C-alpha positions as CSV (number, residue, x, y, z in Angstrom):
1,M,-67.1,10.8,29.0
2,S,-67.8,7.6,31.0
3,P,-65.4,6.3,33.5
4,N,-63.0,3.7,32.6
5,V,-64.0,0.8,35.5
6,N,-62.3,-2.6,36.0
7,T,-65.6,-5.0,35.7
8,E,-64.4,-7.7,38.2
9,D,-64.5,-4.7,40.8
10,L,-68.1,-4.3,39.7
11,I,-71.4,-5.1,42.3
12,G,-74.6,-6.0,42.8
13,A,-77.1,-5.1,45.3
14,S,-76.5,-8.2,47.0
15,E,-72.9,-7.9,47.2
16,V,-73.5,-4.1,48.4
17,A,-75.5,-5.3,51.6
18,E,-73.1,-8.2,52.1
19,I,-70.7,-5.7,52.5
20,L,-72.4,-3.5,54.5
21,G,-73.9,-6.3,56.8
22,L,-77.4,-5.7,55.9
23,S,-80.2,-8.3,55.6
24,H,-81.6,-8.5,52.6
25,H,-80.3,-6.6,49.1
26,N,-83.4,-4.6,48.8
27,S,-82.2,-2.4,52.0
28,V,-80.1,-1.5,49.9
29,S,-82.0,1.1,48.0
30,T,-83.3,2.4,51.4
31,Y,-79.7,3.2,52.4
32,M,-80.0,4.7,49.1
33,S,-82.3,7.4,49.9
34,R,-81.7,7.7,53.9
35,Y,-78.1,8.9,53.1
36,D,-77.2,11.4,51.3
37,D,-73.2,10.0,51.1
38,F,-74.0,7.0,49.9
39,P,-72.1,5.6,46.8
40,K,-74.0,6.4,43.5
41,P,-74.6,3.6,41.3
42,V,-71.4,3.4,38.3
43,V,-74.4,1.7,37.0
44,D,-78.2,2.8,36.6
45,K,-80.3,1.1,33.9
46,S,-83.8,0.3,33.6
47,N,-84.8,2.5,36.3
48,G,-83.0,1.4,38.7
49,R,-83.6,-2.3,38.0
50,I,-80.2,-2.8,36.9
51,R,-77.2,-1.1,39.6
52,L,-74.0,-2.2,40.0
53,W,-71.5,0.1,42.8
54,L,-67.7,0.1,42.6
55,R,-66.6,-2.3,45.3
56,S,-64.1,-0.3,46.8
57,E,-66.7,3.0,47.2
58,I,-68.9,0.8,48.7
59,K,-66.2,-0.6,51.5
60,S,-64.5,2.7,51.6
61,W,-68.5,4.3,53.4
62,G,-69.1,0.9,55.1
63,Q,-66.3,1.4,57.2
64,D,-66.5,5.4,57.5
65,R,-69.3,4.9,59.1
66,D,-68.4,2.5,60.9
67,K,-66.0,5.3,62.8
């Protein structure tokens, strides 16, 4: 069964990059391959061309990395 999520909490790579302070949204793919604990997208369609993450998971991961 798929998880229920509030669509207002879904963000794309541009927003992920902004939250994490990355210079470009393409850097998100690099982070996905570099960090095993990077949050998995809750939506991953079209061979990775459409990916959406939960804002709260990205913020939490970023805060944990800053410690």
